[in-house]
N, C-alpha and C positions, 0 to 999 in steps of 0.2 A: 055738608059741613055745618057745624053748629053756628048759631047766630052770634056767638062771642067766643073769644079765645083768651086764655090766661097768658099774660105776658109780664115777666119780671115781677110777679106777685100782684099785679094789678089786672083789672078786667078792662080790656080795650074793646068797647062796643063798636060794631060796624054801623056807626051813624055818622052823618056828615053835618054836625051841628053848625060848624063854621067853615066856609069855603077855604080851600087851601091858599088861594091868592091873598085872602085877607089875613090869615095867620102868618104868612111869610112876607107880607108887603114891605117890611122894614129889613128883611134879610136878603132875599134875592128873588128874581123873577122865577115863576114856576109855570111850566107849560108842557106841550106835547107836539109831536108831529101830527099832521092831518093828511088824510087821504081824500080823494076826490068826492067820495060819498059824503064825507063830513063837511068840507067847505062849500059843497053845493047845497047842503041842507037836507039831503036825502036820509042820512043817518041821524034821525031826530034824537034818539036817546044819547048818542055819542056827542052831538052838538050841545045838548043840555048840560052834560058834564063839563065840556070845554068852556062854555060861557060862564058857568057858575064858579069853576075852580081855577082857571088858567088865565094868565095875562101875557103869555108869549106863545107863539106858534112857529113851526118850521114846516116847510113843504117836504113830504116824504118822498115823492117820486116826480111830480110834475115839472120840476125845474132841472132834472137831470138831462144831459145833452141829447140822449137818444129820443126823448119825448119833446123837449122844447125846441130842438134844432135838428130834426131828423134828416134833412137834406141841406147841402151847403147853402143854397139860396132860398131856403124855406124855414121859417120859424112857426111854431104853434103856441100861441100865447093864450089860448082860450082858458085852459085850466089855471095857469099861473095868474092870469088877470083875476079870475074868480077867487083864488086863494088870497091874493093881496086885498081885494075888496072886502072879503070876509074879515080879515084882520083889522082893516081900517074901521069898518062898521062897528066892531066890537072893541076898538081902542086898545089893540094888542101890539106888543113889540114883535115885529115881523122879521123872520130870518129866512134868507134864501139858501137853498141847498141843492146842488153844489155846482160851482163853476167849472172846476177842472178835476176830473176823476177818471181813473183808468177803466172802471167798471160802468156798465150801462152807458158806454160811450157810443155816440153816433158812428156807424160803421165807416162813413166817408172821412171822418175827421183827420186821420193820420195817414191816409192812403192816397196815392196819386192815380192818374188815369190808367196806368198800367198794372195797378194792384200792388205796387211796391210802396215803401215808405216815402213820404214827402220829404223835401229838403228842409233843413232847419229854418230857412227864411220863410218858406211857405207855412210851416207849422206855427211860427211866431205870428204871421199875418192872420192865420185862422183863429188862433187863440185870442188875439187882440180884438178881432171883429166879433167873435162870439161873446167874449166878456163885456166888451163895450156896449154892444147892442142890448144885452139883457140887463146889465146894471143901469144903463142910462134910462131904459124904459121905466124902471121902478125907482129912479133917483128920488131921494127924499121920502120914499114910501117904505121900501124894504130897508130896515135900519141896520142890518148886519148880514154878512155873507160868509158862508163856508167857501173860501176861495179855492183852497186845495184840500182834497180829501184822500186820506190813506196813502201817503207817498212813501212811508217808511216801514221797513220790515221789523219783526220782533228783535232781531239781532242788531238793529241800528243801521243796517245798510239801506240804500235807496231801493225802492221797489223798481224792478226792471220793466216798467211800463213803456208804452210807445213814446210818451212824453220824455221819459228819461233816456231812452235809447237814442232818440233823435236830438234832444237838446241838452242832455245831462242835467246836473243839479240846477242849472240856470232857469229851467222852466218855472220853478217855484217863485223866485223873485220877480220874474216877468209877469206871472199871473197876478201877484199882489200889486205890482206897479200898474198894470192895465186896469185893475178894479178900482184902485184909488183915483186914477185919472178920470174914470167914468163917473164916479161919485165921491168927491173928496170928503164928504161928511159921513159916509157909511163906515160902520165898523167892519173890520176884516179879520177872519179867523183861519187858523190851521186846525183841521179836525182829523182824528184818527182813533182806532180802537186798540185794545190791550195796552193802554198807556202806562200800566204799572210795570211793564217789562223794562228792566234797567237799560237795555240796549236802545230801545225805542225812545225812552225818556232822554237819554244822553244826546241822541241825535236831534230830537225835537228842540231841546234846550239850545243846542248849537245853532240850529236853523233860526230860531227866534233871535238869538243874539246877533247872528250874521245879518239878518234883515234889518234890525234896528241900527246896527253899526253903519249900514249903507244908507240909512235914512228912509227906508221903505216901511210904510205903515203896516203894523200888525197889532191888533188890539187884544186878542185872546187866543188861548189854546183850548180847543174843544176835546174833552175826554169822553169818548162815546159811551162807556160804561155798560156794555152788554156783558152782564156778569152772571155767574152761577153760584151755587151754594158753597162751593169750595174754591172758587177762583174769582177774582185775584186775591192775593194776600192783601188785607186792608191796610197793613202798615206800609207795604210797598206802594200801594195806591196813594196813600197820604204823602209819601216821599215825592211822588211825581207831582202832586198838586203843589207842594211847596217849592219844588224845583222850577216849575213853570212860572209860578208867581214871582220868584226871585229874579226872573228876567225882566220884570217890569210890566208884564201883561196880566190880564185877568184870566181866571180859570172858568170854563163853562162845562157843565155836565150836559152833554148834548143828545145822547141817544140811550137813555137809561131803560133797562129792563132786567129782570132777575128770573132766570129759568130754573125750574125745579126738575126738569126731565134730563136724563143722561145724554151726554154728547158722544157721538160715535167716534170722535177724534178730538182729544183735548188740545191739539195744537192748531186748530183751524181759526182760532180767534173769532172774528166776525166776517170772515171772507165770504162774501155774498155768493160767489160762484161755486162754493162747496155743495156737493150733493151726494146723498147716500140712499141706497135701496131701503124701503120700509121694512122694519122688523118689529114684531109685536112687543118684544121685550123692551124695546126702546120707547114704548109709549105706555108707561106704567099707570097713568092716571086718566083714562079716557072719560071717566064719569065723575070726576071731582077729586079734590085732595083729601087724604086722611087728615084728621085734626092735628096730629103731631107734625105732619109735613107742613101744613098751613101755618102752624105756630112757629116752626123753624124758619119758614119763608119770611114771616112778619119780623122776626128777630133780626134776620140778616139784612133785610131792607131798612129796618130801623137803625141798625148800626151805621149804615152808609148815610142816612139822613142826619144822624147825630154828628157824623164827621163833617157834613156840609154845613151844618149850623155852627159847629166849632170854628170853621174857617170861613164864616160868612163875609169876612173882610176881604177875601181874595176871590170869592165866587160871585159872579154877577147873574148867572142863569142856570136853572136845572130844567132840562127837557126830558120827559119820558118819550120813548119811541113807540107811540101808539096811545090810544085813549083808554080802551078797555080790552080785556083778554081776548075776546073773539076776533079783533082785527089786528092782533100782533103778528108780525112776520115770524115769530118764534114757533108758531103752530106748524109751519111748513118748511122751516129751515133748521138744519141742512137735510131734513128728511120729511117729505110731504106726508100729510095725513095724521100728524100727531096733535095732541091736545096739551097746551101749556097754559100757565097761569102767571105771566111775568109782570103784570101792570098793577096799578093802584086800584083799578075798578074791575069788578068781576064779570062773568059771562052774562049776568043779568043787568049789567050796567049800574051796579050798586057799589058804593065805597066799601073797600075791605077794611078790617080793623086797623091796618097800617095808616089809613087816612087820619083817623082820630088820634092815633099815636103821634104822627108828624105834627099835627096841630098842637097837641099838648106839649111836645118837646119844644116847638117854636115859642109857645107862650112863656115857657120858663127859661128860655135862652135869651140873654140880653146881647 
């Protein structure tokens, strides 16, 4: 790929003259998810990017229940403790991800000793113990929590997870209630993907309003923003941003990446369990992006950041899902062995032209 790309009649050089966090400091927080190699310091190049450019971090895997709470009477806090320490040492806004999620759920969580579903009372007890133990451990240190993750389907119906099957819609208010009781000062978020879908948008708006009406704390809606070159429609995405903000909560861009490789199924959203057999034609850029594709990627990502800057009054945080292209989940999802280019920093851990573009857009946006 060339060292520079032409964008909008201007030349955007792949230089990082000013760190992103400085350029955006009066706009919104900017950050990334971190994996264990990064917050442990083993990924030296990745951590250099994080320290220089980001002021907020979120755990990518280590706080999910299957890892942090693998057995009913056993927690594993080694990596979460390390993650939180890293954030504190670097004075970052730390986000915990995630307390209640149907995927990567510890196998014991919803099952009784006979292998059937636990009773509603038992599941409530387990949820409360799980949430309380984790949130209290990091009270005052983790500043915000993805309390419930991916509970709504594209059409606006509730996902038929074990939580829903056993407790119905009430499991969501309960999760927020338990989290607030464990740390009354922590911010609490609902987080989901494909948030531009009108059905999901409407139900999330209703969910937020219902929680607030009942006096249950919710501070923000997280829009995951796993996007492609042709989806979502940016106007529909903006409608969702505004609809969520109108409920009185902040909007957070929580898991942003932009794929340039084709999807084997346009309807899978960001369903982590999706998996397809490798096909060579679904991996069109194993050795780098053609210049025209890279330029189109820069324009598309730039359009979204312009949108974020336009609505900086309702956005409090933008998090990329990964630091640099080599460690993105997009390389192996939903088809292992592919090569993708979805993040702001390339496979050599260098800033792409989009970084300088974002900085320039931030400087001219009041």
